[in-house]
mmCIF file of the protein (N, C-alpha, C, O) and its ligand, coordinates in Angstrom:
data_MODEL
# 
_entry.id   MODEL 
# 
loop_
_entity.id 
_entity.type 
_entity.pdbx_number_of_molecules 
1 polymer     1 
2 non-polymer 1 
# 
_entity_poly.entity_id                      1 
_entity_poly.type                           'polypeptide(L)' 
_entity_poly.nstd_linkage                   no 
_entity_poly.nstd_monomer                   no 
_entity_poly.pdbx_seq_one_letter_code       MKPPEKISCVDCGGECHLISYLSDEEPLEPGTVLSYRCSDCNDRWDLVWEPDQE 
_entity_poly.pdbx_seq_one_letter_code_can   MKPPEKISCVDCGGECHLISYLSDEEPLEPGTVLSYRCSDCNDRWDLVWEPDQE 
_entity_poly.pdbx_strand_id                 A 
# 
loop_
_entity_poly_seq.entity_id 
_entity_poly_seq.num 
_entity_poly_seq.mon_id 
_entity_poly_seq.hetero 
1 1  MET n 
1 2  LYS n 
1 3  PRO n 
1 4  PRO n 
1 5  GLU n 
1 6  LYS n 
1 7  ILE n 
1 8  SER n 
1 9  CYS n 
1 10 VAL n 
1 11 ASP n 
1 12 CYS n 
1 13 GLY n 
1 14 GLY n 
1 15 GLU n 
1 16 CYS n 
1 17 HIS n 
1 18 LEU n 
1 19 ILE n 
1 20 SER n 
1 21 TYR n 
1 22 LEU n 
1 23 SER n 
1 24 ASP n 
1 25 GLU n 
1 26 GLU n 
1 27 PRO n 
1 28 LEU n 
1 29 GLU n 
1 30 PRO n 
1 31 GLY n 
1 32 THR n 
1 33 VAL n 
1 34 LEU n 
1 35 SER n 
1 36 TYR n 
1 37 ARG n 
1 38 CYS n 
1 39 SER n 
1 40 ASP n 
1 41 CYS n 
1 42 ASN n 
1 43 ASP n 
1 44 ARG n 
1 45 TRP n 
1 46 ASP n 
1 47 LEU n 
1 48 VAL n 
1 49 TRP n 
1 50 GLU n 
1 51 PRO n 
1 52 ASP n 
1 53 GLN n 
1 54 GLU n 
# 
loop_
_struct_asym.id 
_struct_asym.entity_id 
A 1 
B 2 
# 
loop_
_chem_comp.id 
_chem_comp.type 
_chem_comp.mon_nstd_flag 
ARG 'L-peptide linking' y 
ASN 'L-peptide linking' y 
ASP 'L-peptide linking' y 
CYS 'L-peptide linking' y 
GLN 'L-peptide linking' y 
GLU 'L-peptide linking' y 
GLY 'peptide linking'   y 
HIS 'L-peptide linking' y 
ILE 'L-peptide linking' y 
LEU 'L-peptide linking' y 
LYS 'L-peptide linking' y 
MET 'L-peptide linking' y 
PRO 'L-peptide linking' y 
SER 'L-peptide linking' y 
THR 'L-peptide linking' y 
TRP 'L-peptide linking' y 
TYR 'L-peptide linking' y 
VAL 'L-peptide linking' y 
ZN  non-polymer         . 
# 
_pdbx_entity_nonpoly.entity_id   2 
_pdbx_entity_nonpoly.name        ? 
_pdbx_entity_nonpoly.comp_id     ZN 
# 
_pdbx_nonpoly_scheme.asym_id         B 
_pdbx_nonpoly_scheme.entity_id       2 
_pdbx_nonpoly_scheme.mon_id          ZN 
_pdbx_nonpoly_scheme.ndb_seq_num     1 
_pdbx_nonpoly_scheme.pdb_seq_num     101 
_pdbx_nonpoly_scheme.auth_seq_num    101 
_pdbx_nonpoly_scheme.pdb_mon_id      ZN 
_pdbx_nonpoly_scheme.auth_mon_id     ZN 
_pdbx_nonpoly_scheme.pdb_strand_id   A 
_pdbx_nonpoly_scheme.pdb_ins_code    . 
# 
loop_
_atom_site.group_PDB 
_atom_site.id 
_atom_site.type_symbol 
_atom_site.label_atom_id 
_atom_site.label_alt_id 
_atom_site.label_comp_id 
_atom_site.label_asym_id 
_atom_site.label_entity_id 
_atom_site.label_seq_id 
_atom_site.pdbx_PDB_ins_code 
_atom_site.Cartn_x 
_atom_site.Cartn_y 
_atom_site.Cartn_z 
_atom_site.occupancy 
_atom_site.B_iso_or_equiv 
_atom_site.pdbx_formal_charge 
_atom_site.auth_seq_id 
_atom_site.auth_comp_id 
_atom_site.auth_asym_id 
_atom_site.auth_atom_id 
_atom_site.pdbx_PDB_model_num 
ATOM   1   N  N  . MET A 1 1  ? -27.955 56.632 51.517 1.00 0.00 ? 1   MET A N  1 
ATOM   2   C  CA . MET A 1 1  ? -28.478 56.480 52.888 1.00 0.00 ? 1   MET A CA 1 
ATOM   3   C  C  . MET A 1 1  ? -29.661 57.419 53.001 1.00 0.00 ? 1   MET A C  1 
ATOM   4   O  O  . MET A 1 1  ? -29.562 58.562 52.557 1.00 0.00 ? 1   MET A O  1 
ATOM   5   N  N  . LYS A 1 2  ? -30.758 56.998 53.564 1.00 0.00 ? 2   LYS A N  1 
ATOM   6   C  CA . LYS A 1 2  ? -31.863 57.842 53.775 1.00 0.00 ? 2   LYS A CA 1 
ATOM   7   C  C  . LYS A 1 2  ? -32.172 58.021 55.212 1.00 0.00 ? 2   LYS A C  1 
ATOM   8   O  O  . LYS A 1 2  ? -31.837 57.170 56.037 1.00 0.00 ? 2   LYS A O  1 
ATOM   9   N  N  . PRO A 1 3  ? -32.783 59.073 55.526 1.00 0.00 ? 3   PRO A N  1 
ATOM   10  C  CA . PRO A 1 3  ? -33.309 59.290 56.903 1.00 0.00 ? 3   PRO A CA 1 
ATOM   11  C  C  . PRO A 1 3  ? -34.396 58.430 57.324 1.00 0.00 ? 3   PRO A C  1 
ATOM   12  O  O  . PRO A 1 3  ? -35.032 57.819 56.465 1.00 0.00 ? 3   PRO A O  1 
ATOM   13  N  N  . PRO A 1 4  ? -34.675 58.319 58.536 1.00 0.00 ? 4   PRO A N  1 
ATOM   14  C  CA . PRO A 1 4  ? -35.858 57.392 58.895 1.00 0.00 ? 4   PRO A CA 1 
ATOM   15  C  C  . PRO A 1 4  ? -37.113 58.180 58.716 1.00 0.00 ? 4   PRO A C  1 
ATOM   16  O  O  . PRO A 1 4  ? -37.133 59.387 58.955 1.00 0.00 ? 4   PRO A O  1 
ATOM   17  N  N  . GLU A 1 5  ? -38.167 57.518 58.296 1.00 0.00 ? 5   GLU A N  1 
ATOM   18  C  CA . GLU A 1 5  ? -39.461 58.144 58.149 1.00 0.00 ? 5   GLU A CA 1 
ATOM   19  C  C  . GLU A 1 5  ? -40.076 58.487 59.523 1.00 0.00 ? 5   GLU A C  1 
ATOM   20  O  O  . GLU A 1 5  ? -40.709 59.518 59.751 1.00 0.00 ? 5   GLU A O  1 
ATOM   21  N  N  . LYS A 1 6  ? -39.827 57.540 60.378 1.00 0.00 ? 6   LYS A N  1 
ATOM   22  C  CA . LYS A 1 6  ? -40.356 57.770 61.850 1.00 0.00 ? 6   LYS A CA 1 
ATOM   23  C  C  . LYS A 1 6  ? -39.261 57.624 62.768 1.00 0.00 ? 6   LYS A C  1 
ATOM   24  O  O  . LYS A 1 6  ? -38.322 56.867 62.523 1.00 0.00 ? 6   LYS A O  1 
ATOM   25  N  N  . ILE A 1 7  ? -39.343 58.356 63.878 1.00 0.00 ? 7   ILE A N  1 
ATOM   26  C  CA . ILE A 1 7  ? -38.513 58.154 65.063 1.00 0.00 ? 7   ILE A CA 1 
ATOM   27  C  C  . ILE A 1 7  ? -39.397 58.062 66.144 1.00 0.00 ? 7   ILE A C  1 
ATOM   28  O  O  . ILE A 1 7  ? -40.574 58.407 66.046 1.00 0.00 ? 7   ILE A O  1 
ATOM   29  N  N  . SER A 1 8  ? -38.811 57.541 67.347 1.00 0.00 ? 8   SER A N  1 
ATOM   30  C  CA . SER A 1 8  ? -39.517 57.522 68.569 1.00 0.00 ? 8   SER A CA 1 
ATOM   31  C  C  . SER A 1 8  ? -39.447 58.927 69.336 1.00 0.00 ? 8   SER A C  1 
ATOM   32  O  O  . SER A 1 8  ? -38.432 59.612 69.459 1.00 0.00 ? 8   SER A O  1 
ATOM   33  N  N  . CYS A 1 9  ? -40.692 59.216 69.816 1.00 0.00 ? 9   CYS A N  1 
ATOM   34  C  CA . CYS A 1 9  ? -40.629 60.409 70.616 1.00 0.00 ? 9   CYS A CA 1 
ATOM   35  C  C  . CYS A 1 9  ? -40.030 60.333 71.902 1.00 0.00 ? 9   CYS A C  1 
ATOM   36  O  O  . CYS A 1 9  ? -40.331 59.426 72.679 1.00 0.00 ? 9   CYS A O  1 
ATOM   37  N  N  . VAL A 1 10 ? -39.133 61.294 72.210 1.00 0.00 ? 10  VAL A N  1 
ATOM   38  C  CA . VAL A 1 10 ? -38.378 61.310 73.474 1.00 0.00 ? 10  VAL A CA 1 
ATOM   39  C  C  . VAL A 1 10 ? -39.332 61.386 74.806 1.00 0.00 ? 10  VAL A C  1 
ATOM   40  O  O  . VAL A 1 10 ? -39.156 60.791 75.869 1.00 0.00 ? 10  VAL A O  1 
ATOM   41  N  N  . ASP A 1 11 ? -40.340 62.239 74.468 1.00 0.00 ? 11  ASP A N  1 
ATOM   42  C  CA . ASP A 1 11 ? -41.258 62.575 75.674 1.00 0.00 ? 11  ASP A CA 1 
ATOM   43  C  C  . ASP A 1 11 ? -42.193 61.325 75.879 1.00 0.00 ? 11  ASP A C  1 
ATOM   44  O  O  . ASP A 1 11 ? -42.183 60.749 76.967 1.00 0.00 ? 11  ASP A O  1 
ATOM   45  N  N  . CYS A 1 12 ? -42.964 60.917 74.898 1.00 0.00 ? 12  CYS A N  1 
ATOM   46  C  CA . CYS A 1 12 ? -44.156 60.041 75.106 1.00 0.00 ? 12  CYS A CA 1 
ATOM   47  C  C  . CYS A 1 12 ? -43.898 58.659 74.628 1.00 0.00 ? 12  CYS A C  1 
ATOM   48  O  O  . CYS A 1 12 ? -44.654 57.732 74.920 1.00 0.00 ? 12  CYS A O  1 
ATOM   49  N  N  . GLY A 1 13 ? -42.789 58.506 73.862 1.00 0.00 ? 13  GLY A N  1 
ATOM   50  C  CA . GLY A 1 13 ? -42.582 57.156 73.219 1.00 0.00 ? 13  GLY A CA 1 
ATOM   51  C  C  . GLY A 1 13 ? -43.334 56.889 71.969 1.00 0.00 ? 13  GLY A C  1 
ATOM   52  O  O  . GLY A 1 13 ? -43.204 55.825 71.364 1.00 0.00 ? 13  GLY A O  1 
ATOM   53  N  N  . GLY A 1 14 ? -44.131 57.855 71.569 1.00 0.00 ? 14  GLY A N  1 
ATOM   54  C  CA . GLY A 1 14 ? -45.000 57.619 70.427 1.00 0.00 ? 14  GLY A CA 1 
ATOM   55  C  C  . GLY A 1 14 ? -44.203 57.839 69.108 1.00 0.00 ? 14  GLY A C  1 
ATOM   56  O  O  . GLY A 1 14 ? -42.984 58.004 69.157 1.00 0.00 ? 14  GLY A O  1 
ATOM   57  N  N  . GLU A 1 15 ? -44.887 57.842 67.925 1.00 0.00 ? 15  GLU A N  1 
ATOM   58  C  CA . GLU A 1 15 ? -44.259 57.929 66.680 1.00 0.00 ? 15  GLU A CA 1 
ATOM   59  C  C  . GLU A 1 15 ? -44.157 59.385 66.151 1.00 0.00 ? 15  GLU A C  1 
ATOM   60  O  O  . GLU A 1 15 ? -45.133 60.130 66.070 1.00 0.00 ? 15  GLU A O  1 
ATOM   61  N  N  . CYS A 1 16 ? -42.979 59.705 65.822 1.00 0.00 ? 16  CYS A N  1 
ATOM   62  C  CA . CYS A 1 16 ? -42.865 61.025 65.296 1.00 0.00 ? 16  CYS A CA 1 
ATOM   63  C  C  . CYS A 1 16 ? -42.673 60.907 63.659 1.00 0.00 ? 16  CYS A C  1 
ATOM   64  O  O  . CYS A 1 16 ? -41.772 60.167 63.263 1.00 0.00 ? 16  CYS A O  1 
ATOM   65  N  N  . HIS A 1 17 ? -43.342 61.483 62.864 1.00 0.00 ? 17  HIS A N  1 
ATOM   66  C  CA . HIS A 1 17 ? -43.293 61.389 61.364 1.00 0.00 ? 17  HIS A CA 1 
ATOM   67  C  C  . HIS A 1 17 ? -42.457 62.555 60.792 1.00 0.00 ? 17  HIS A C  1 
ATOM   68  O  O  . HIS A 1 17 ? -42.488 63.694 61.259 1.00 0.00 ? 17  HIS A O  1 
ATOM   69  N  N  . LEU A 1 18 ? -41.760 62.196 59.815 1.00 0.00 ? 18  LEU A N  1 
ATOM   70  C  CA . LEU A 1 18 ? -40.935 63.228 59.050 1.00 0.00 ? 18  LEU A CA 1 
ATOM   71  C  C  . LEU A 1 18 ? -41.861 64.129 58.353 1.00 0.00 ? 18  LEU A C  1 
ATOM   72  O  O  . LEU A 1 18 ? -42.739 63.701 57.603 1.00 0.00 ? 18  LEU A O  1 
ATOM   73  N  N  . ILE A 1 19 ? -41.652 65.484 58.617 1.00 0.00 ? 19  ILE A N  1 
ATOM   74  C  CA . ILE A 1 19 ? -42.529 66.477 57.956 1.00 0.00 ? 19  ILE A CA 1 
ATOM   75  C  C  . ILE A 1 19 ? -41.783 67.317 56.963 1.00 0.00 ? 19  ILE A C  1 
ATOM   76  O  O  . ILE A 1 19 ? -42.352 68.132 56.236 1.00 0.00 ? 19  ILE A O  1 
ATOM   77  N  N  . SER A 1 20 ? -40.394 67.079 56.954 1.00 0.00 ? 20  SER A N  1 
ATOM   78  C  CA . SER A 1 20 ? -39.587 67.988 56.008 1.00 0.00 ? 20  SER A CA 1 
ATOM   79  C  C  . SER A 1 20 ? -39.789 67.366 54.771 1.00 0.00 ? 20  SER A C  1 
ATOM   80  O  O  . SER A 1 20 ? -39.996 66.160 54.637 1.00 0.00 ? 20  SER A O  1 
ATOM   81  N  N  . TYR A 1 21 ? -39.720 68.328 53.712 1.00 0.00 ? 21  TYR A N  1 
ATOM   82  C  CA . TYR A 1 21 ? -39.842 67.795 52.279 1.00 0.00 ? 21  TYR A CA 1 
ATOM   83  C  C  . TYR A 1 21 ? -38.370 67.276 51.955 1.00 0.00 ? 21  TYR A C  1 
ATOM   84  O  O  . TYR A 1 21 ? -37.336 67.808 52.359 1.00 0.00 ? 21  TYR A O  1 
ATOM   85  N  N  . LEU A 1 22 ? -38.457 66.187 51.185 1.00 0.00 ? 22  LEU A N  1 
ATOM   86  C  CA . LEU A 1 22 ? -37.163 65.640 50.792 1.00 0.00 ? 22  LEU A CA 1 
ATOM   87  C  C  . LEU A 1 22 ? -37.308 65.362 49.359 1.00 0.00 ? 22  LEU A C  1 
ATOM   88  O  O  . LEU A 1 22 ? -38.261 64.742 48.888 1.00 0.00 ? 22  LEU A O  1 
ATOM   89  N  N  . SER A 1 23 ? -36.300 65.858 48.659 1.00 0.00 ? 23  SER A N  1 
ATOM   90  C  CA . SER A 1 23 ? -36.274 65.729 47.181 1.00 0.00 ? 23  SER A CA 1 
ATOM   91  C  C  . SER A 1 23 ? -35.749 64.212 46.928 1.00 0.00 ? 23  SER A C  1 
ATOM   92  O  O  . SER A 1 23 ? -34.853 63.742 47.630 1.00 0.00 ? 23  SER A O  1 
ATOM   93  N  N  . ASP A 1 24 ? -36.307 63.543 45.977 1.00 0.00 ? 24  ASP A N  1 
ATOM   94  C  CA . ASP A 1 24 ? -35.858 62.266 45.620 1.00 0.00 ? 24  ASP A CA 1 
ATOM   95  C  C  . ASP A 1 24 ? -34.590 62.361 44.700 1.00 0.00 ? 24  ASP A C  1 
ATOM   96  O  O  . ASP A 1 24 ? -33.798 61.426 44.590 1.00 0.00 ? 24  ASP A O  1 
ATOM   97  N  N  . GLU A 1 25 ? -34.464 63.493 44.084 1.00 0.00 ? 25  GLU A N  1 
ATOM   98  C  CA . GLU A 1 25 ? -33.272 63.583 43.166 1.00 0.00 ? 25  GLU A CA 1 
ATOM   99  C  C  . GLU A 1 25 ? -32.057 63.992 43.659 1.00 0.00 ? 25  GLU A C  1 
ATOM   100 O  O  . GLU A 1 25 ? -30.982 63.665 43.156 1.00 0.00 ? 25  GLU A O  1 
ATOM   101 N  N  . GLU A 1 26 ? -32.210 64.825 44.801 1.00 0.00 ? 26  GLU A N  1 
ATOM   102 C  CA . GLU A 1 26 ? -30.893 65.411 45.391 1.00 0.00 ? 26  GLU A CA 1 
ATOM   103 C  C  . GLU A 1 26 ? -30.634 64.551 46.718 1.00 0.00 ? 26  GLU A C  1 
ATOM   104 O  O  . GLU A 1 26 ? -31.476 64.243 47.562 1.00 0.00 ? 26  GLU A O  1 
ATOM   105 N  N  . PRO A 1 27 ? -29.369 64.261 46.704 1.00 0.00 ? 27  PRO A N  1 
ATOM   106 C  CA . PRO A 1 27 ? -29.059 63.466 48.148 1.00 0.00 ? 27  PRO A CA 1 
ATOM   107 C  C  . PRO A 1 27 ? -29.076 64.549 49.193 1.00 0.00 ? 27  PRO A C  1 
ATOM   108 O  O  . PRO A 1 27 ? -28.883 65.743 48.965 1.00 0.00 ? 27  PRO A O  1 
ATOM   109 N  N  . LEU A 1 28 ? -29.322 64.015 50.344 1.00 0.00 ? 28  LEU A N  1 
ATOM   110 C  CA . LEU A 1 28 ? -29.283 64.879 51.498 1.00 0.00 ? 28  LEU A CA 1 
ATOM   111 C  C  . LEU A 1 28 ? -27.957 65.129 52.033 1.00 0.00 ? 28  LEU A C  1 
ATOM   112 O  O  . LEU A 1 28 ? -27.117 64.276 52.322 1.00 0.00 ? 28  LEU A O  1 
ATOM   113 N  N  . GLU A 1 29 ? -27.855 66.460 52.138 1.00 0.00 ? 29  GLU A N  1 
ATOM   114 C  CA . GLU A 1 29 ? -26.555 66.952 52.640 1.00 0.00 ? 29  GLU A CA 1 
ATOM   115 C  C  . GLU A 1 29 ? -26.392 66.742 54.077 1.00 0.00 ? 29  GLU A C  1 
ATOM   116 O  O  . GLU A 1 29 ? -27.369 67.018 54.774 1.00 0.00 ? 29  GLU A O  1 
ATOM   117 N  N  . PRO A 1 30 ? -25.204 66.250 54.720 1.00 0.00 ? 30  PRO A N  1 
ATOM   118 C  CA . PRO A 1 30 ? -24.949 66.186 55.989 1.00 0.00 ? 30  PRO A CA 1 
ATOM   119 C  C  . PRO A 1 30 ? -25.196 67.591 56.670 1.00 0.00 ? 30  PRO A C  1 
ATOM   120 O  O  . PRO A 1 30 ? -24.699 68.547 56.076 1.00 0.00 ? 30  PRO A O  1 
ATOM   121 N  N  . GLY A 1 31 ? -25.849 67.834 57.758 1.00 0.00 ? 31  GLY A N  1 
ATOM   122 C  CA . GLY A 1 31 ? -26.212 69.152 58.320 1.00 0.00 ? 31  GLY A CA 1 
ATOM   123 C  C  . GLY A 1 31 ? -27.498 69.701 58.152 1.00 0.00 ? 31  GLY A C  1 
ATOM   124 O  O  . GLY A 1 31 ? -27.942 70.695 58.727 1.00 0.00 ? 31  GLY A O  1 
ATOM   125 N  N  . THR A 1 32 ? -28.155 68.873 57.194 1.00 0.00 ? 32  THR A N  1 
ATOM   126 C  CA . THR A 1 32 ? -29.620 69.273 56.875 1.00 0.00 ? 32  THR A CA 1 
ATOM   127 C  C  . THR A 1 32 ? -30.388 69.004 58.111 1.00 0.00 ? 32  THR A C  1 
ATOM   128 O  O  . THR A 1 32 ? -30.210 67.979 58.771 1.00 0.00 ? 32  THR A O  1 
ATOM   129 N  N  . VAL A 1 33 ? -31.279 69.964 58.439 1.00 0.00 ? 33  VAL A N  1 
ATOM   130 C  CA . VAL A 1 33 ? -32.210 69.848 59.662 1.00 0.00 ? 33  VAL A CA 1 
ATOM   131 C  C  . VAL A 1 33 ? -33.446 69.145 59.221 1.00 0.00 ? 33  VAL A C  1 
ATOM   132 O  O  . VAL A 1 33 ? -34.128 69.644 58.325 1.00 0.00 ? 33  VAL A O  1 
ATOM   133 N  N  . LEU A 1 34 ? -33.768 68.069 59.761 1.00 0.00 ? 34  LEU A N  1 
ATOM   134 C  CA . LEU A 1 34 ? -35.015 67.314 59.444 1.00 0.00 ? 34  LEU A CA 1 
ATOM   135 C  C  . LEU A 1 34 ? -36.123 67.560 60.638 1.00 0.00 ? 34  LEU A C  1 
ATOM   136 O  O  . LEU A 1 34 ? -35.815 67.519 61.829 1.00 0.00 ? 34  LEU A O  1 
ATOM   137 N  N  . SER A 1 35 ? -37.266 67.784 60.225 1.00 0.00 ? 35  SER A N  1 
ATOM   138 C  CA . SER A 1 35 ? -38.332 68.012 61.322 1.00 0.00 ? 35  SER A CA 1 
ATOM   139 C  C  . SER A 1 35 ? -39.200 66.800 61.372 1.00 0.00 ? 35  SER A C  1 
ATOM   140 O  O  . SER A 1 35 ? -39.625 66.185 60.394 1.00 0.00 ? 35  SER A O  1 
ATOM   141 N  N  . TYR A 1 36 ? -39.398 66.549 62.547 1.00 0.00 ? 36  TYR A N  1 
ATOM   142 C  CA . TYR A 1 36 ? -40.523 65.420 62.863 1.00 0.00 ? 36  TYR A CA 1 
ATOM   143 C  C  . TYR A 1 36 ? -41.508 65.971 63.774 1.00 0.00 ? 36  TYR A C  1 
ATOM   144 O  O  . TYR A 1 36 ? -41.240 66.892 64.546 1.00 0.00 ? 36  TYR A O  1 
ATOM   145 N  N  . ARG A 1 37 ? -42.787 65.350 63.683 1.00 0.00 ? 37  ARG A N  1 
ATOM   146 C  CA . ARG A 1 37 ? -43.825 65.796 64.417 1.00 0.00 ? 37  ARG A CA 1 
ATOM   147 C  C  . ARG A 1 37 ? -44.375 64.538 65.047 1.00 0.00 ? 37  ARG A C  1 
ATOM   148 O  O  . ARG A 1 37 ? -44.629 63.558 64.346 1.00 0.00 ? 37  ARG A O  1 
ATOM   149 N  N  . CYS A 1 38 ? -44.562 64.543 66.339 1.00 0.00 ? 38  CYS A N  1 
ATOM   150 C  CA . CYS A 1 38 ? -45.049 63.516 67.123 1.00 0.00 ? 38  CYS A CA 1 
ATOM   151 C  C  . CYS A 1 38 ? -46.572 63.409 66.956 1.00 0.00 ? 38  CYS A C  1 
ATOM   152 O  O  . CYS A 1 38 ? -47.237 64.409 67.225 1.00 0.00 ? 38  CYS A O  1 
ATOM   153 N  N  . SER A 1 39 ? -47.144 62.371 66.568 1.00 0.00 ? 39  SER A N  1 
ATOM   154 C  CA . SER A 1 39 ? -48.639 62.070 66.292 1.00 0.00 ? 39  SER A CA 1 
ATOM   155 C  C  . SER A 1 39 ? -49.326 62.009 67.714 1.00 0.00 ? 39  SER A C  1 
ATOM   156 O  O  . SER A 1 39 ? -50.540 62.203 67.775 1.00 0.00 ? 39  SER A O  1 
ATOM   157 N  N  . ASP A 1 40 ? -48.668 61.772 68.751 1.00 0.00 ? 40  ASP A N  1 
ATOM   158 C  CA . ASP A 1 40 ? -49.223 61.482 69.949 1.00 0.00 ? 40  ASP A CA 1 
ATOM   159 C  C  . ASP A 1 40 ? -49.281 62.820 70.841 1.00 0.00 ? 40  ASP A C  1 
ATOM   160 O  O  . ASP A 1 40 ? -50.364 63.216 71.270 1.00 0.00 ? 40  ASP A O  1 
ATOM   161 N  N  . CYS A 1 41 ? -48.184 63.443 71.084 1.00 0.00 ? 41  CYS A N  1 
ATOM   162 C  CA . CYS A 1 41 ? -48.082 64.626 71.858 1.00 0.00 ? 41  CYS A CA 1 
ATOM   163 C  C  . CYS A 1 41 ? -47.978 65.892 70.987 1.00 0.00 ? 41  CYS A C  1 
ATOM   164 O  O  . CYS A 1 41 ? -48.132 67.004 71.492 1.00 0.00 ? 41  CYS A O  1 
ATOM   165 N  N  . ASN A 1 42 ? -47.728 65.730 69.737 1.00 0.00 ? 42  ASN A N  1 
ATOM   166 C  CA . ASN A 1 42 ? -47.833 66.829 68.900 1.00 0.00 ? 42  ASN A CA 1 
ATOM   167 C  C  . ASN A 1 42 ? -46.521 67.658 68.936 1.00 0.00 ? 42  ASN A C  1 
ATOM   168 O  O  . ASN A 1 42 ? -46.446 68.709 68.300 1.00 0.00 ? 42  ASN A O  1 
ATOM   169 N  N  . ASP A 1 43 ? -45.432 67.163 69.716 1.00 0.00 ? 43  ASP A N  1 
ATOM   170 C  CA . ASP A 1 43 ? -44.287 67.904 69.800 1.00 0.00 ? 43  ASP A CA 1 
ATOM   171 C  C  . ASP A 1 43 ? -43.489 67.795 68.479 1.00 0.00 ? 43  ASP A C  1 
ATOM   172 O  O  . ASP A 1 43 ? -43.583 66.849 67.697 1.00 0.00 ? 43  ASP A O  1 
ATOM   173 N  N  . ARG A 1 44 ? -42.707 68.857 68.327 1.00 0.00 ? 44  ARG A N  1 
ATOM   174 C  CA . ARG A 1 44 ? -41.851 68.810 67.085 1.00 0.00 ? 44  ARG A CA 1 
ATOM   175 C  C  . ARG A 1 44 ? -40.399 68.589 67.469 1.00 0.00 ? 44  ARG A C  1 
ATOM   176 O  O  . ARG A 1 44 ? -39.920 69.138 68.462 1.00 0.00 ? 44  ARG A O  1 
ATOM   177 N  N  . TRP A 1 45 ? -39.701 67.784 66.681 1.00 0.00 ? 45  TRP A N  1 
ATOM   178 C  CA . TRP A 1 45 ? -38.327 67.570 66.851 1.00 0.00 ? 45  TRP A CA 1 
ATOM   179 C  C  . TRP A 1 45 ? -37.573 67.874 65.597 1.00 0.00 ? 45  TRP A C  1 
ATOM   180 O  O  . TRP A 1 45 ? -37.946 67.561 64.466 1.00 0.00 ? 45  TRP A O  1 
ATOM   181 N  N  . ASP A 1 46 ? -36.462 68.523 65.908 1.00 0.00 ? 46  ASP A N  1 
ATOM   182 C  CA . ASP A 1 46 ? -35.594 68.890 64.738 1.00 0.00 ? 46  ASP A CA 1 
ATOM   183 C  C  . ASP A 1 46 ? -34.303 68.128 64.908 1.00 0.00 ? 46  ASP A C  1 
ATOM   184 O  O  . ASP A 1 46 ? -33.589 68.278 65.899 1.00 0.00 ? 46  ASP A O  1 
ATOM   185 N  N  . LEU A 1 47 ? -34.024 67.309 63.918 1.00 0.00 ? 47  LEU A N  1 
ATOM   186 C  CA . LEU A 1 47 ? -32.730 66.469 63.911 1.00 0.00 ? 47  LEU A CA 1 
ATOM   187 C  C  . LEU A 1 47 ? -31.799 66.901 62.813 1.00 0.00 ? 47  LEU A C  1 
ATOM   188 O  O  . LEU A 1 47 ? -32.204 67.106 61.669 1.00 0.00 ? 47  LEU A O  1 
ATOM   189 N  N  . VAL A 1 48 ? -30.558 67.034 63.173 1.00 0.00 ? 48  VAL A N  1 
ATOM   190 C  CA . VAL A 1 48 ? -29.590 67.348 62.085 1.00 0.00 ? 48  VAL A CA 1 
ATOM   191 C  C  . VAL A 1 48 ? -28.963 66.063 61.433 1.00 0.00 ? 48  VAL A C  1 
ATOM   192 O  O  . VAL A 1 48 ? -28.327 65.264 62.120 1.00 0.00 ? 48  VAL A O  1 
ATOM   193 N  N  . TRP A 1 49 ? -29.144 65.906 60.209 1.00 0.00 ? 49  TRP A N  1 
ATOM   194 C  CA . TRP A 1 49 ? -28.851 64.774 59.456 1.00 0.00 ? 49  TRP A CA 1 
ATOM   195 C  C  . TRP A 1 49 ? -27.368 64.565 59.440 1.00 0.00 ? 49  TRP A C  1 
ATOM   196 O  O  . TRP A 1 49 ? -26.722 65.347 58.741 1.00 0.00 ? 49  TRP A O  1 
ATOM   197 N  N  . GLU A 1 50 ? -26.740 63.656 60.084 1.00 0.00 ? 50  GLU A N  1 
ATOM   198 C  CA . GLU A 1 50 ? -25.340 63.258 60.165 1.00 0.00 ? 50  GLU A CA 1 
ATOM   199 C  C  . GLU A 1 50 ? -25.195 61.896 59.901 1.00 0.00 ? 50  GLU A C  1 
ATOM   200 O  O  . GLU A 1 50 ? -25.193 61.153 60.883 1.00 0.00 ? 50  GLU A O  1 
ATOM   201 N  N  . PRO A 1 51 ? -25.062 61.350 58.673 1.00 0.00 ? 51  PRO A N  1 
ATOM   202 C  CA . PRO A 1 51 ? -24.887 60.018 58.424 1.00 0.00 ? 51  PRO A CA 1 
ATOM   203 C  C  . PRO A 1 51 ? -23.514 59.597 58.873 1.00 0.00 ? 51  PRO A C  1 
ATOM   204 O  O  . PRO A 1 51 ? -22.565 60.381 58.839 1.00 0.00 ? 51  PRO A O  1 
ATOM   205 N  N  . ASP A 1 52 ? -23.415 58.357 59.292 1.00 0.00 ? 52  ASP A N  1 
ATOM   206 C  CA . ASP A 1 52 ? -22.121 57.846 59.699 1.00 0.00 ? 52  ASP A CA 1 
ATOM   207 C  C  . ASP A 1 52 ? -21.290 57.640 58.356 1.00 0.00 ? 52  ASP A C  1 
ATOM   208 O  O  . ASP A 1 52 ? -21.690 56.983 57.395 1.00 0.00 ? 52  ASP A O  1 
ATOM   209 N  N  . GLN A 1 53 ? -20.168 58.252 58.433 1.00 0.00 ? 53  GLN A N  1 
ATOM   210 C  CA . GLN A 1 53 ? -19.201 58.215 57.233 1.00 0.00 ? 53  GLN A CA 1 
ATOM   211 C  C  . GLN A 1 53 ? -18.133 57.143 57.634 1.00 0.00 ? 53  GLN A C  1 
ATOM   212 O  O  . GLN A 1 53 ? -17.378 57.325 58.588 1.00 0.00 ? 53  GLN A O  1 
ATOM   213 N  N  . GLU A 1 54 ? -18.108 56.051 56.883 1.00 0.00 ? 54  GLU A N  1 
ATOM   214 C  CA . GLU A 1 54 ? -17.022 55.037 57.213 1.00 0.00 ? 54  GLU A CA 1 
ATOM   215 C  C  . GLU A 1 54 ? -16.127 54.703 56.103 1.00 0.00 ? 54  GLU A C  1 
ATOM   216 O  O  . GLU A 1 54 ? -15.215 53.893 56.268 1.00 0.00 ? 54  GLU A O  1 
HETATM 217 ZN ZN . ZN  B 2 .  ? -44.680 62.523 71.790 1.00 0.00 2 101 ZN  A ZN 1 
# 
């Protein structure tokens, strides 16, 4: 399971792009903080990666 490359900005509805470096070789650990930067309002959003485990 991979994190989204883009998310919607909560403030302006624009696109936030993932700016965290992700390794292709290592799986993303739950609890990893992913940083996104909005291309419209330039806000930064930090998201904790918590994939749904079922
Ligand atoms: Zn924004």
